[in-house]
C-alpha positions in Angstrom: 6.5 -36.8 -3.4 8.6 -35.4 -0.8 8.0 -31.2 -1.8 10.5 -28.2 -0.4 9.7 -24.8 -0.4 12.8 -22.0 0.4 11.0 -18.7 1.1 7.9 -18.3 2.9 7.0 -14.7 2.5 3.7 -13.4 1.6 3.4 -15.7 -1.7 5.4 -18.7 -0.2 3.3 -19.0 3.1 0.0 -18.8 1.1 1.5 -21.9 -1.7 2.5 -23.6 1.5 -0.7 -23.4 2.9 -2.2 -24.8 -0.4 0.0 -27.8 -0.4 -0.7 -28.6 3.0 -4.4 -28.6 2.6 -3.5 -31.1 -0.2 -2.0 -33.5 2.2 1.5 -33.1 0.6 5.2 -33.8 2.4 6.4 -31.0 2.5 9.6 -29.2 4.3 10.0 -25.5 4.8 12.8 -23.2 5.1 13.2 -18.9 5.7 15.9 -17.2 5.9 13.7 -15.5 8.8 12.3 -18.8 10.9 9.7 -16.4 12.6 8.0 -16.5 9.0 7.9 -20.8 9.0 6.3 -20.9 12.3 2.5 -20.8 11.7 3.5 -23.6 8.5 4.8 -25.7 11.5 1.5 -25.7 13.3 -0.2 -26.8 9.9 1.8 -29.7 9.3 5.2 -28.7 7.8 8.6 -29.7 8.4 10.5 -26.7 9.4 14.2 -26.9 8.6 17.1 -24.5 9.9 18.8 -25.1 6.8 18.2 -24.7 2.5 20.9 -27.4 2.3 18.9 -30.0 4.9 15.9 -28.9 3.0 17.3 -30.1 -0.7 18.7 -33.6 1.1 15.1 -34.3 1.7 13.1 -33.1 -1.2 12.7 -34.5 -4.5 11.3 -31.1 -5.6 12.4 -28.2 -4.3 10.5 -24.6 -5.0 12.7 -21.5 -4.8 10.1 -18.2 -3.8 12.3 -15.4 -2.8 12.3 -11.7 -3.2 15.0 -11.4 -6.3 18.4 -13.0 -7.6 20.5 -11.5 -4.8 18.6 -13.9 -2.2 18.6 -17.1 -4.4 22.7 -16.7 -4.7 22.8 -16.2 -1.0 21.0 -19.0 -0.2 22.7 -20.8 -2.7 26.0 -19.7 -1.0 25.0 -21.8 2.0 24.8 -25.0 0.0 27.4 -27.8 -0.1 27.7 -28.3 -4.0 26.9 -32.3 -3.6 23.0 -31.5 -2.3 22.2 -29.7 -5.5 22.5 -33.2 -7.1 19.2 -34.5 -4.9 16.9 -31.9 -6.0 15.1 -30.8 -8.9 15.3 -26.9 -8.0 12.1 -24.8 -9.4 12.4 -21.0 -9.3 9.1 -19.1 -8.8 10.1 -15.6 -8.2 10.0 -12.7 -11.0 13.5 -12.5 -12.2 15.5 -11.1 -15.0 16.1 -14.0 -17.9 19.5 -13.4 -17.8 19.5 -13.9 -14.2 17.6 -17.3 -14.4 20.4 -18.2 -17.1 23.0 -17.7 -14.4 21.0 -19.5 -11.7 20.7 -22.4 -14.0 24.1 -21.8 -15.2 25.5 -22.3 -11.4 23.1 -25.5 -10.2 24.1 -27.4 -13.5 28.1 -26.8 -12.9 27.1 -28.9 -9.4 25.3 -31.4 -11.9 21.7 -30.4 -10.4 18.5 -29.9 -12.1 17.2 -26.3 -12.4 14.4 -25.1 -14.4 11.9 -21.4 -13.7 8.5 -21.4 -13.4 7.4 -18.1 -11.9 3.9 -17.3 -11.4 0.8 -14.6 -12.1 -2.0 -14.1 -9.3 -1.5 -13.4 -5.6 -2.7 -14.5 -2.4 -6.1 -15.7 -3.2 -4.8 -17.6 -6.3 -1.9 -19.1 -4.4 -4.5 -20.7 -1.7 -6.5 -22.2 -4.1 -4.1 -23.4 -6.5 -5.0 -21.3 -9.2 -1.7 -19.5 -10.4 -1.0 -19.0 -13.5 2.3 -20.8 -14.5 5.1 -20.1 -17.2 7.6 -22.6 -17.3 11.2 -22.5 -18.7 13.6 -25.7 -19.0 14.1 -29.2 -20.1 11.0 -30.8 -21.0 12.0 -33.7 -19.3 12.6 -31.3 -16.1 8.6 -30.2 -16.8 7.4 -33.6 -17.4 8.7 -34.4 -13.9 7.2 -31.3 -12.3 3.8 -31.5 -14.1 1.9 -33.2 -11.2 3.3 -30.3 -8.4 2.6 -27.7 -10.9 -1.0 -29.0 -11.7 -1.4 -28.7 -7.9 -0.2 -25.0 -8.0 -2.1 -24.2 -11.0 -4.9 -25.0 -13.5 -3.1 -25.4 -16.4 1.0 -24.7 -16.8 2.1 -23.2 -19.5 5.4 -24.7 -20.7 7.1 -21.4 -22.8 10.3 -23.0 -23.4 13.9 -22.6 -22.5 15.3 -21.1 -19.3 15.0 -17.3 -19.3 11.6 -17.4 -21.9 9.3 -18.2 -18.6 11.1 -15.3 -17.0 10.7 -12.9 -19.7 6.9 -13.8 -20.0 6.5 -13.3 -16.4 8.4 -9.8 -16.7 6.0 -8.6 -19.8 2.6 -9.8 -17.2 4.4 -7.5 -14.7 4.7 -4.7 -17.0 1.1 -4.5 -18.1 0.4 -4.8 -13.8 2.1 -1.8 -13.9 0.7 0.1 -17.1 -2.8 -0.7 -16.6 -2.5 0.3 -12.6 -0.8 3.7 -13.2 -3.4 4.4 -17.0 -6.3 3.9 -14.6 -5.6 5.4 -11.5 -4.9 8.6 -13.1 -8.2 8.4 -15.3 -10.1 7.9 -11.5 -8.7 10.7 -10.6 -9.6 13.0 -12.9 -13.3 11.6 -12.9 -13.1 12.0 -9.0 -11.3 15.5 -8.9 -14.5 16.4 -11.7 -16.8 15.3 -9.1 -18.5 12.7 -11.5 -20.1 9.7 -10.0 -17.3 7.4 -10.1 -20.2 4.6 -10.8 -21.5 5.8 -13.7 -18.0 5.9 -15.0 -17.2 2.7 -14.2 -20.3 1.3 -16.1 -19.1 3.3 -19.0 -15.6 1.3 -18.3 -16.8 -2.0 -18.1 -19.2 -1.8 -21.2 -16.1 -0.8 -23.8 -13.1 -2.7 -24.8 -11.0 -0.5 -22.6 -12.3 -2.6 -19.3 -9.5 -4.9 -17.4 -11.0 -6.6 -14.4 -8.0 -5.3 -12.2 -9.7 -1.9 -12.2 -12.8 -3.1 -10.2 -10.3 -5.3 -7.7 -8.1 -2.3 -7.2 -11.0 0.4 -7.3 -12.3 0.1 -3.6 -8.8 0.5 -2.5 -7.7 3.6 -4.6 -11.4 5.6 -3.6 -10.9 4.7 0.0 -7.3 5.6 0.0 -6.7 1.8 1.7 -3.7 0.6 1.1 -3.1 -1.7 3.9 -2.6 -5.9 3.9 -1.2 -6.1 0.1 -1.5 -9.3 -2.2 1.2 -7.9 -3.9 3.2 -4.8 -2.3 4.4 -1.7 -4.1 8.0 -2.3 -3.4 7.9 -5.8 -5.3 6.0 -4.1 -8.3 8.9 -1.1 -8.3 11.8 -4.0 -8.4 9.8 -5.9 -11.1 9.4 -2.4 -13.2 13.0 -1.6 -12.8 13.9 -5.3 -14.0 11.8 -4.9 -16.9 13.8 -1.5 -17.7 17.2 -3.2 -17.7 16.1 -6.1 -19.9 14.1 -4.0 -22.4 17.1 -1.6 -22.8 19.4 -4.1 -23.8 17.1 -5.1 -26.1 17.0 -1.6 -27.8 12.9 -1.0 -26.8 11.8 2.3 -26.2 10.7 2.4 -22.6 10.0 6.3 -22.2 6.2 5.7 -20.9 7.6 3.0 -18.9 10.2 5.1 -17.1 7.3 7.6 -16.1 5.8 4.5 -14.5 8.8 3.9 -12.8 8.9 7.3 -11.5 5.5 7.2 -9.8 6.9 3.8 -8.0 9.8 5.6 -6.9 7.9 8.3 -5.2 5.7 5.7 -3.6 8.6 4.2 -2.0 9.7 7.7 -0.8 6.2 8.3 0.9 6.9 5.4 2.5 4.4 3.0 0.6 6.6 0.3 -0.4 4.5 -2.6 2.1 1.3 -1.2 1.0 -0.5 -2.4 -2.3 0.2 -1.2 -5.7 -3.1 0.7 -5.7 -0.7 3.0 -4.0 0.0 4.3 -7.3 -3.3 6.6 -6.3 -2.0 8.1 -3.6 1.2 9.4 -5.6 -1.2 10.7 -8.6 -3.8 12.2 -6.4 -2.4 12.0 -2.6 -6.4 13.5 -1.7 -10.2 13.7 -2.5 
């Protein structure tokens, strides 16, 4: 199949590298062309327009930062071009935003499904992302061979908006687990307790989550460079969750506190660092 990819930022580029390693025909487009240069050297066809990608691809993956960015790309595409390709939206956006995008594509007689992903750069490069699909079952079955290249066990969640909902729920867990672990780790650190002894107790308990060990050295060393998932994106996703939860009448008091921590991190200039940078907010120095 001819695969298109629009959005070659951190995750988009990693995914493109994986698809090229799988010997897939890939045409890519990014609003900042320099981000696609390395992919051309690896065998991708680099397009100068999103419309050209849709016209040449059987399936086009959109891996952009938010719904506004997707709409801005849609604005550059002639209506007839939407009829040629199945669009799969893979970024983290709100359920209603996904439904609005779907309506826009359907108005042009196009096909749209959502399939946000959980995982970071290593998972994208190895084809081990967790996929949460929403849309028509027919479109899902069409996309399944490609989705199985991207993730081991793609999950069909249901209608458009439901995949996006599950992704927001998962990213809320990222924020909650990271903030909770940061606070506990900072307390133990301040009291001069042996970190490895504390971690052994955590690992032996029902409270353990693998993400704790993944972020431990970054937090202890205050080394947040070269992120797999930047703080600014977790802040964006947290705001999205809060907005959706408010509409549904959920009590979000705990997450509102975490959102404030993330805003402080952005104010500290940590927007493009790994989200383990919450440690720098909770406990700036050892």
